[in-house]
N, C-alpha and C positions, 0 to 999 in steps of 0.2 A: 425366959434362957438368956444371958446375959450373953450377949453378942460383942461384948469390948475385947479383947484379946489381953491377957494376963502377962505381967511380965517375963514369964518363961515363956507363951507362947511370942511375946514381938523381940528376944533372944532367939528363939529357933526358927523365923522369918529373917532374920541376921542373918544366921548362919545359913541357910539355903542360897540368900543370897550372893554371900561370899562364895561360895561353892559355884554356883551356874557361873558368876565373873571370872573363875577362876578354872575350868574345867567344861564350858559351853565352848565348842568352836565356834569360830566367827563366823565361818563361812555355813556351819549349817541354820544359825539366829539368822544370816543374812537370808539364805532362802525362802526359810521358815514365817519373816514377815513380812517376804517382796511375793506369796503365794505361790514361790515357783517349786519344781518338780523335786520331790525325795527319792533319790534310790533306792534300793533296797541296805548296800552300802551304807548311806547314811542312817535310815534305821536302825538298822544294825550296832554302827556303832556308839550311837546314845544310848542303845539298850548296854551295850557292853561298859561303857560310863559308867552309866548309874547303878549298876550290876554291880563291878567294882565298890563304888562306895556304898552298899548294901543299902541303897534306896529303889531300888526298882518296883520289887511287889511294893506297894507304900501300904496295901491294906491287910498283906498276908500276917499272921501272927510269928514271931521272933522265934520259934522250933523250927516253922518251915523256910525261913529264909529272909524273912520279911522282919522291916524296922522295929515293929512292934510300936507304931503310932495311934493315938487316939483320932477321933474325926476331924478336930480342929486343926490338927497335925498337917494331915492328910490334906483338907481345902487351903491352908497355906503351901503346903510343896504345890500342889497343883496349879494354884493360881500365880505364883511367882515362877515358874518352867512358863506357862504361854504368856507372860508379861515380857519372860527375857527372850523368848522368842526360841524354844527349846522344839525340837519335833517332837510332838505326842505320841509317847509310847505307845507302840502296834499293841490292841488289847486282846486279842484273840487268846495268848497263853495264860498273859499274867492276871488281867482282868475279870476273865469269864471263864477260862477252862480249871486254871487254878484253885478260886474260891470250890468250886465244884467237886473238885477231886480231893481240896479238903475238908470239906462237909460229907462227900457220897464216898469218896476212895475209900478200897480195901491199903492196908497199911505198907503195902508192896506196890500198888500203884503209886503212892503218895512218893515210897523214896525213890522209884524209879523216873517217874515224872516231875515231878515238883523241880528238881535240880536243871533237869535239860533244859526246862523254861525259862529260867533265871540264866542262867550259861551259852543261853541262844541256839543248841546242840539241834533243837527243836524250833521250827516254825510254823507255829500250829492256825490252820482257817474253819470257819466256822459251816457246819454243813444241815442248817435248820431248813432254808426255805426252797420252795419247788416250783417249776412252772406253775400246778395249780393251787399250789398250798404256799404260801404267804403269809398274811396276817391270820389267816383259817388254816394257822401250823396241825390241827387236829386230823385233816386230810390226808397229810401225806402219804405219798403211797413207795416208796422206796421199800425194798423188806429187806428182813433177814432170816436165812433158814438156819436152823441148825443141822451140821452135820459132823458127827463125829466131835471131833475137838475144834472145828469151827464153825462159824456163822459165811454164810452164804449170803453176801448182797447184792440185788441189784436195784437200780433208780437212777434217779439224776437230779442233782441238786443243782440250785442258778444262783446270782449275784453271787458269788461267794467269793469275798472282796481279800485282795491278793492272794487271793489261791495259787497264784502263775511264780508266786515263792514260798508258798509253804511244800513243807516235806509231808505235813501230817494233817488231818483232819476230825476233829470229834464232829457227832451227826449224829442225828435222829432216824430210827430206823421203825416199821412197824414187825413185829415177832409175833404180833395174834392178830388175824386177818377176822375173828368170831367177835373180838371184846369189844365191849364201846372204842368210840375214835380214843380218846386219851387215855382211857387202859391197856389201848396195845403198842404201846408206844416202847422204845428201848435207847438209850446214848451209849454209842462205842465210838473206840478210836479207831482210827484206821489209816493206815501208811498208806500216801498218794504215789510212791511209785512202785505197788502192790502190781500184778498184772490185771489187766482189768477196766485199769480205772485211766479216764480218758481227761484233761484238762484245757477247756476251748475260752478262749477269752471273749468277751461282751464289750465291745466300746462304748462307751457313755455318751451322753451330748454336749458332752466339753469337750469330746477327740479321746479321752484316755482310757487307758487300758488296765483299769482299776479292780473292775469284778468280771467272772466266772461263767463258765458251767460247768460241771463234775459229771461226768458219765461212769456207770459203775455196771461192771456186764460179770455176774459169777465171781466175784470181787472176794477172798476169804480171807478170815477177820480170826484171828486167835479167840478163843472164848473168855482168857483172860483182861483181853480190850474191853470188855462190858462192865458200866461205872454203875454201882447199885446195883440194884435186882434186875431181874428180866421185867420187862411191862412198869418199870418206876420211873419210865425217861420222862414222863408229860410232870412228874413233882421238878426232876432236876432241872427241865428247859422251860420251868416256869421262874424256879431259880435263880438259874442265867441269867434269864432276860429283864429282872429286876438288876442286875448289876452291869447289863447292856443299855440300859435306858437310863438308867445314873449316871452313864459315862460320856451317854450321845448328849445330855443337856450341855454338857461342854462352858463352864461357866465361866473358868478362867480364859477357856478359846476367845469367847465374848468380849470377855475386860480388856484382850490385849486386840482387838480387833477395832473396839470401841476406843480406843485409844488410837488406834493408827488415823480412824477415820476421823478425828477432832483436828490433828496436825494434818493430813489433807485439806480439811474443811475451810481450814484458816489460810492456808498456801492458796487456794484456787478461788479468785475472784470473779463477782457478779455483779454487773450495772457497777464498777466502779468500788466496791467492795466486799470482804471477804466473804466466800458461801456461809459459811457458819451464824453471820447475822442476817442472813433473807429469813422472814420469817417462817415461810412454809416448810424453809429445809429445818431451821431452826426447833421449829415445833415437834416435828418426829425424831428428831437427836434426841430432844429431852422426854420425850416418851418411851423411847426405846430405852435409854438410859434407868427411869425411873423404874421399869419393868426388869430389868438386869438385878437394879437393886434388890427389886421384892425379890427373883431369882433368888440371889446369893441367900436372904434370911434361910429363906424355903430348904435350901440345901445344907445351909447349918443344921435347920433342927433335925432335918432329915441322918444327917451323920449323926446327930448326937442319941438319936432316939434307937441308932443302932450299934451305939458303941460298944454295948455288951457282946456281939459278936453276930446279932442275928442279919438278913439280911435285907436290902428295905422294902416296904411294903408298896400297899398302891401310891404313896407319896411319888414311887419313882415317875409313876404312868406322868401326874402335875410335870415333875422337870423335865420329863422327856419332851412332851407338847409346849410348855412356854421355853422351853431352853432351844428349840429347833425352831421358832418362831424366832426369836431373839437373833438368834443366829444368821438367818436370812434375811429378816429386815437390814439388820447391820451391813449385809453385805448388799441388798439396793440400796442403800441408801451409798455407800462406796461405789457402785457404778455409777450411780446419779450423778456423783463428787467428781470422778475425775472426766467425765461427759467421755465427747469423742473416742478417747484413749482407752475407754472400754467397746470399741468394735469390733469384732471378731478377730481371735488372736494370730500372732505370728507365731506357731512352732519354736521359734530358735528364741524369741525371747522368753520360753518360758523354761528356760538354762539359764545357771550361774553366769555364763558367757553371755549369753544372748541379753541377760538383761542389764549389762553394762550398754549395750548399745541403745534400746529402748527409750523413748521419748515417752515424757507426762513424767506426773506423780508419781513416787518410788512405789510399786505396787498395781499401778495401773495394768500394766501389761496382761496380769493377771484377774484383772476384775471381772470379764467375763467371764472365765472357765470356772472360779469363784463362784461366781452368780448360778451358774449353771449344776457346777456340781455339787452345791448345797439345796437344793431341789430335791434330795432324795432324801432328806432328811423327816419328811415326810410321815414316808412310810417306813422306813430304816426302824427296826426292832420292831419293830408293829406299827402299822400304822397309827396316827393322830386320832381317827377315827375311833377306832380299835381302843386307844389311852381313854379315850373319852366312856367308852363304854365299860371301863372296867371302873375307873372313878365314878361313874353311876351307881352301878353295884354292889361295889366293894365302900365306900365313904358316904354313899348317898343313902343306899337301901333300894335304889328305884328298881 
């Protein structure tokens, strides 16, 4: 395929850049570039700005509120947003549940839930992983039993990202205990303010409250909250995970991080010369930049392959593996570049006000937290080891 942008695509890129210059709040861009904490209001504010422009759900069809862009336009938009320092769109409603509803939902479900995702009425979280079912998702134990016109749900979900902000959760439940593991799972939409739901925080290695565990005790869920057919949840789960894995790759985020790393490496000196001229550091920097360039090409090919409306295939596993490794390597080099300023963080330095008082290069105060936080990428969306198994079976035929 021709990877050069057409004149129309260059014009679209210029339009996106102009929009970002005019509409991205500078204080949000500062927070993102320096790796500072984003509040729920910060994320909701950017969500609303994009929705007002009609650019929030970049891969939704026009009939359901998306811009109807092609794969190259989506690629350009995501990269330009990352380079400008825009907050990342919270993915659970827009990038994960939305495509599932468009593909598997009833007409009534689409008309009710999709507009609420776009206007921010609902904040969704994902109820997939359980204490004994992470990468081996088919072993999940949360059950849903029919009782009249409701399902009664019992079980536990864990690593529920931003669940403390959410009012709703899409989740996988076991509706047939006698069937084979993958055949007895269904996909439900659940209200987190329902009686019997308890959300408890989990503090991660970087000291942040980003993930949670959710306990479900006799939670009543109306039957019309079932997406797809009963016991079709495994098929839906695989469809959703391809979008999640492609999203985790974060090519645009890596481009922006690499750009910031180069600025710092030119400013920091080692042995009387800029760090970027140190042979060992320069070799690692060159290696990750080559890998990122190759990843961009792969992502464009994947996007072009699904331009007809299908889901990404096993290539999404390649994007997930390489994308997460690249993001981790860039942050490792960032921590090395800022040196002593990457010592364990001061909590106040991770806010916009505290950043004004921080010492060292811009972003140094968050270098350690970012490094520790990105360790999770190796297992999010299915561990990288599992992704290698998928590639071996689906691509190599092993």
